[in-house]
C-alpha positions in Angstrom: 29.6 73.0 64.2 32.6 70.8 65.2 31.1 67.9 63.3 30.6 69.8 60.1 33.9 71.6 60.3 36.0 68.5 60.8 34.1 66.8 58.0 34.5 69.6 55.5 38.2 69.9 56.3 38.6 66.2 55.7 37.3 66.6 52.1 40.5 68.5 51.2 42.8 65.6 52.0 44.8 64.3 49.0 43.4 61.5 46.8 46.9 60.7 45.6 48.9 57.7 46.9 51.8 59.1 48.9 55.2 58.0 47.5 56.4 57.6 51.1 53.6 55.3 52.2 54.7 52.0 53.7 51.6 50.5 52.2 52.4 51.4 48.6 54.3 48.2 47.8 51.4 46.1 49.0 48.6 47.8 47.0 47.5 46.0 43.9 46.1 48.5 41.5 44.3 46.5 38.8 40.6 46.9 39.6 38.2 49.1 41.4 37.6 48.5 45.1 39.6 51.0 47.1 40.6 51.6 50.6 41.9 54.3 52.9 45.4 54.4 54.3 45.8 56.9 57.1 42.9 58.9 55.8 44.1 59.0 52.2 42.1 57.2 49.5 43.8 54.5 47.3 42.1 52.8 44.3 43.2 49.2 44.8 41.9 45.6 44.4 42.1 42.8 46.9 45.6 41.2 47.1 45.3 37.4 47.8 48.9 36.5 47.3 49.8 36.2 51.0 46.7 34.0 51.6 47.4 31.5 48.9 44.6 32.8 46.7 42.0 32.9 49.5 39.8 36.0 50.0 39.9 37.2 53.6 37.3 39.8 54.7 38.6 42.3 57.2 36.7 42.9 60.4 34.6 46.0 60.6 36.2 48.7 62.8 33.4 50.8 64.2 31.6 48.7 66.8 29.6 50.9 69.1 25.9 50.0 69.7 22.7 52.0 69.8 20.7 50.8 72.9 17.3 51.7 74.3 18.8 53.8 77.2 22.2 54.6 75.8 24.2 52.2 78.0 27.1 50.3 76.3 26.3 47.4 74.1 28.3 44.1 73.6 31.2 46.2 72.2 32.4 49.8 72.1 31.3 52.6 74.3 28.0 53.9 75.5 26.2 57.1 74.9 24.2 56.1 71.8 20.6 56.2 72.9 17.8 55.2 70.6 16.2 58.5 69.6 14.0 59.4 66.6 15.9 61.4 64.0 19.3 61.0 65.6 20.8 58.3 63.3 21.4 58.1 59.5 22.0 55.0 57.5 24.4 54.9 54.5 23.6 51.9 52.2 24.0 50.4 48.7 21.0 48.7 47.2 23.4 46.3 45.5 25.2 45.2 48.7 23.8 42.1 50.5 25.2 43.3 53.8 23.5 46.7 53.5 20.4 45.0 52.3 20.0 43.3 55.7 19.8 46.7 57.4 17.2 48.0 54.9 15.0 45.0 55.6 15.1 45.5 59.3 14.6 49.3 58.9 11.4 48.4 56.9 10.1 45.5 59.0 10.8 47.2 62.4 9.0 50.4 61.4 12.1 52.6 61.5 11.8 54.5 58.3 10.5 57.6 60.0 13.1 57.4 62.7 16.3 56.7 60.8 17.1 58.6 57.6 19.0 57.0 54.7 21.4 57.9 51.9 21.9 55.5 49.0 25.2 55.3 47.0 25.4 54.8 43.2 25.5 51.1 42.2 28.9 51.5 40.5 32.0 51.3 42.7 34.9 52.5 40.6 38.1 54.5 41.3 36.5 56.6 44.1 34.7 53.7 45.7 31.1 54.1 46.6 29.8 57.5 45.3 26.7 59.6 45.7 25.3 60.7 42.4 21.6 61.2 43.1 20.2 59.4 40.1 18.7 56.0 39.0 17.6 55.0 42.5 20.6 56.4 44.3 20.6 59.6 46.4 22.9 62.5 47.3 24.5 62.4 50.7 21.7 64.0 52.7 23.9 65.0 55.6 27.0 66.6 54.2 26.8 66.6 50.4 29.8 64.3 50.2 30.7 63.0 46.8 32.1 59.6 48.0 31.6 57.4 51.1 35.2 57.5 52.0 34.7 61.1 53.0 32.2 60.0 55.6 34.8 57.6 57.1 37.5 60.3 57.2 34.9 62.6 58.8 34.6 60.1 61.6 38.3 59.3 61.8 40.8 61.5 59.9 43.5 58.7 60.1 41.2 55.7 59.3 42.9 52.8 57.5 40.9 50.1 55.9 38.1 49.3 53.5 35.2 51.7 53.0 32.1 49.6 53.2 28.4 49.8 53.6 26.3 49.8 55.7 27.3 52.7 57.9 25.2 53.9 60.8 26.0 57.6 61.6 25.2 59.5 64.7 24.2 63.1 63.9 24.5 64.2 67.5 28.1 63.3 68.1 29.2 63.4 64.5 30.7 60.0 64.1 30.1 56.5 62.8 28.4 54.3 65.4 28.8 51.0 63.6 29.7 49.6 60.2 29.0 45.9 60.9 25.7 44.8 59.4 25.3 41.9 61.8 25.3 44.3 64.7 23.2 47.0 63.1 20.3 44.6 62.5 20.5 43.5 66.1 20.2 47.2 67.2 17.3 47.7 64.8 15.6 44.6 66.1 15.1 45.8 69.6 16.7 49.2 70.5 13.9 51.3 69.1 10.9 49.2 70.1 9.9 51.6 72.8 9.6 54.3 70.1 7.9 52.3 67.4 5.8 49.9 69.4 7.0 47.1 67.1 6.3 43.6 68.5 8.3 41.6 65.9 11.4 40.0 67.3 13.7 38.3 64.9 16.2 37.4 67.6 14.0 35.8 70.3 15.7 34.8 73.5 14.7 31.1 73.3 16.2 30.7 69.8 19.4 32.7 70.1 21.8 29.8 70.5 20.3 28.1 67.4 20.3 31.3 65.5 23.9 32.1 66.4 25.1 28.6 65.4 23.3 28.7 62.1 24.5 32.2 61.4 28.1 31.1 61.8 27.8 28.4 59.2 25.8 30.5 56.7 28.1 33.5 57.0 31.3 31.5 56.5 30.2 29.3 53.6 27.3 31.1 52.0 27.1 34.9 52.7 30.9 35.2 52.5 31.3 31.9 50.6 30.2 33.5 47.4 32.8 36.1 47.7 35.5 33.6 48.7 34.6 31.7 45.5 34.4 34.8 43.3 37.4 36.6 44.6 39.6 33.5 44.8 43.1 34.0 43.3 43.9 30.4 42.6 42.0 27.4 41.3 42.6 25.5 44.6 41.1 28.3 46.7 38.1 28.6 44.4 37.5 24.9 44.3 37.6 24.6 48.1 35.2 27.4 48.7 32.7 26.7 46.0 32.3 23.1 47.2 31.7 24.2 50.8 29.2 26.8 49.5 27.1 24.1 47.8 27.4 21.6 50.7 25.7 24.2 52.9 23.1 25.1 50.3 22.3 21.4 50.0 22.0 21.1 53.8 19.7 24.2 53.9 17.5 22.8 51.2 17.0 19.6 53.1 16.3 21.5 56.3 13.5 23.5 54.5 11.8 20.3 53.3 9.6 20.2 56.4 10.2 23.7 57.9 8.8 26.8 56.5 11.7 28.8 57.9 15.2 27.8 59.0 14.1 27.4 62.6 10.6 26.0 62.1 7.6 28.2 62.0 9.2 31.4 63.2 10.8 33.9 60.9 14.1 34.9 62.4 17.3 36.9 61.8 18.9 33.8 60.3 16.4 33.8 57.4 17.0 37.4 56.6 20.7 37.0 56.6 20.4 34.1 54.2 17.8 35.9 52.0 20.1 38.7 50.9 22.5 36.2 49.4 19.8 34.0 47.9 18.1 36.8 46.1 21.3 37.7 44.3 22.5 34.2 43.6 21.0 33.3 40.2 21.2 36.9 38.9 24.9 37.4 39.8 26.8 34.8 41.8 26.1 31.9 39.4 27.8 33.7 36.5 30.0 36.5 37.9 31.4 34.6 40.9 31.4 31.2 39.1 29.1 29.6 41.7 27.5 27.5 39.0 27.3 24.0 40.3 23.6 24.6 40.7 21.2 27.6 40.6 18.9 28.3 43.4 16.1 27.6 41.0 17.5 24.0 40.6 16.8 23.2 44.2 13.7 21.5 45.6 12.8 23.9 48.4 15.1 27.0 48.3 13.3 28.7 45.4 9.9 28.7 47.1 11.5 29.7 50.4 13.2 32.6 48.7 9.9 33.7 47.2 8.2 33.3 50.5 10.6 35.8 52.1 10.5 38.2 49.2 6.7 38.4 49.5 6.8 39.5 53.1 5.2 42.9 52.9 7.8 45.6 52.4 10.7 43.3 51.5 10.3 43.7 47.7 10.7 47.4 48.1 14.2 47.0 49.5 15.3 44.7 46.6 16.7 46.4 43.5 17.9 43.8 40.9 19.1 46.6 38.5 21.4 48.0 41.1 22.5 44.5 42.1 23.5 43.4 38.5 25.0 46.8 37.5 27.2 46.9 40.6 28.7 43.4 40.3 29.1 43.2 36.5 30.2 46.8 36.0 32.3 47.5 39.1 34.5 44.4 39.3 36.6 44.9 36.2 39.2 42.5 37.4 36.6 39.8 37.1 34.5 41.2 34.2 36.8 43.4 32.2 34.2 44.3 29.5 31.6 45.6 32.1 28.8 43.9 30.1 25.7 43.2 32.2 23.9 40.0 31.2 20.3 40.4 30.1 19.0 37.5 32.2 18.0 35.5 34.1 14.3 36.0 34.0 13.4 35.9 37.7 9.8 36.1 39.0 9.9 36.3 42.8 6.1 37.1 42.9 5.1 33.6 41.8 3.1 31.7 44.5 5.4 30.0 46.9 3.0 27.4 48.3 4.8 27.1 51.7 1.9 28.3 53.8 1.0 24.6 54.5 4.2 23.9 56.2 3.5 26.2 59.2 2.0 29.6 59.9 4.4 32.4 60.5 4.8 33.4 64.1 
């Protein structure tokens, strides 16, 4: 009762920007992205003036962990025990960060344990919205119209970006975590006692290597495409796009003799890279100006991408219509016309031929 009541009350908070807000002078209102300031929604784009044109991603704020027995995880507080039906996942099919969690939910056999709501691909003046059409759903928990209502339901005074994924606890009525890197770690192991899953994408003996590779890939590739696309100056763009392709070149060489990034074992590092690669030629080459090379132009990355895409269940989590519609129609500061390109013609079901490198673990 408390959970629902506080959430419903939050829905009546004003959408208007308060004239007395100390944040008002810092908000750049020339594109759809949006953020909450003390629980009030503002439709604003990213401001890169203070960072010399460089896009800086804010850290996620909800950092509790679901664990097998409910004890505290690496951050936050305890009390979030892995239980069937207790947790709900909010995602966008367009978002690479949310896509990670959908892949782990699928591969770790969590679909019957963790329910999901899917936002509309367009992120406009109200941010992520629930419209219940074209592959999106309604908000299955509260009937919210926009994702920012879920954030305010968890913290009436929340200030920050409203992002996906979000892992919600139905029992305590709050957001457990909104950091994709941590949610996939939870999904990887916390529920194994309930599902019987034996797959481990973060094995103990490879953790140091996975963490080191993740750091490079996150900074220069996963976030690198955004740092290129959201750059506010030529210098910032040039610096980040060159670093992006330096890393892609390195990864392509690494995959010359290895089926996966860490040899013959499919790990978390592969899935974190996959969600950027699968969007690259369709969106990042054109929309984010990451056009030095396409993924298809590389020697090994194209087949590697198809290899991952063809893992049973992964294609079901990938929606290129949502992906293209979101980027090209939501980011009006970058693409004012909102026109979505017809191409490219991508066929991820083509044979990849990488079986000979090694057998999957």
